[in-house]
C-alpha positions, 0 to 999 in steps of 0.5 A: 459386829456383822451379823450372821448371814441369813439362810435363804428359805422359799416359801409355797403358798399353795393351792388346793388338790385331791389327796394325792395330789397333795402327798405327790408334791411333798414327794417331788420335793423331796426329791427335787429341792435346793433349799428349804422349802415351807409349802401351805397347802388345803384339800379340795375334798374330804380326805385322811391321811395314814402313816407308811407303817400303818394298815389301809383296812384298819384306818380307811373312813367312809366318803374320805380319801385316803392316802399314805403318806412317805412320813410315819405317825398316825392316821391325819383328819383333814376335814378339819386342820390346816397343813403344810410342809417343810422340805431340806435338801440333802447336805443341809445342816438339819440332816446332821441333827436328830429326828427329835431336835428337828422336830423341835425346832420346827414345832418351835417355829409352829408354836410361836405362831399359834401364840401370835394367834393369842393361844398358850400352848407348849411342846410336850414331853409326853410319849405314846403309850407302848400298847397303842395299836401304832397300825391304826392310830389316830394322831390327834388322839395321841400326843408325843414328845414335841407335838404342840398342845394346850388344856384341851390337848393336841392341836398340831402333830408332824411325822418326818422322813428322811432319805438321801435327798433330805429331809420332808417334814409333815405338819398339821394344825386343828381349825380351832386356832382360828383364821388360815391367811393370819396363821400362815403370816405368824408361822412364817415369821417364828420359823424366821425367827427359829432359823434365822432365814428370810423367804423368797418365793417358791420357783419349781424345780425343772419338770416337776409337774411331770414328776407329780403326775407319775408319783400320781400315776405309780404311788399315791393314786394308785389304789393298789400302792397305798393299800400294800404294807 
């Protein structure tokens, strides 16, 4: 009996950038990829990112770069966390799943990696209380359905943006889990298990760097754009 063919994803072990650069890269991926991409990356300065609907003045922090994400959710402090992005192109089967089902599958894959780091975790069933002020809410303080938690609380969260280009899923993992290089290796194994896929090295789409530079200038590196909500 012939087994089901594995889907091909691309893996990108990216470098460290400032906040505007990281968010612009993710936005450019959503615009351009034709196969699922898993991107790992880091930050060259202390930074926070805020949800697309949050209020800049209520969420900025002294001494931190502050950039608005395309995705929803709360304020994320990136000074003590590891970050990853998953992008599904338009036409991929995941676009037919509802948002929660997509969260669940990706977080299951990430949790496999965390468990391999000898952490006991689970996907929470909790929902954020309705009286929590979403405009300034810190992400790490408020677990929501399918976030990854342990006995101490939330250790991994995520948010998504969906449009005609596909799905952008941005996630973070608290650095308490240990060595980042090993964690990345194990998350890749988790993705392979959950999504029945194999990986090839990421290849930048045509004019990708040019588009990233445009997005930094027009949006993520533009103070007026970041404050406009």
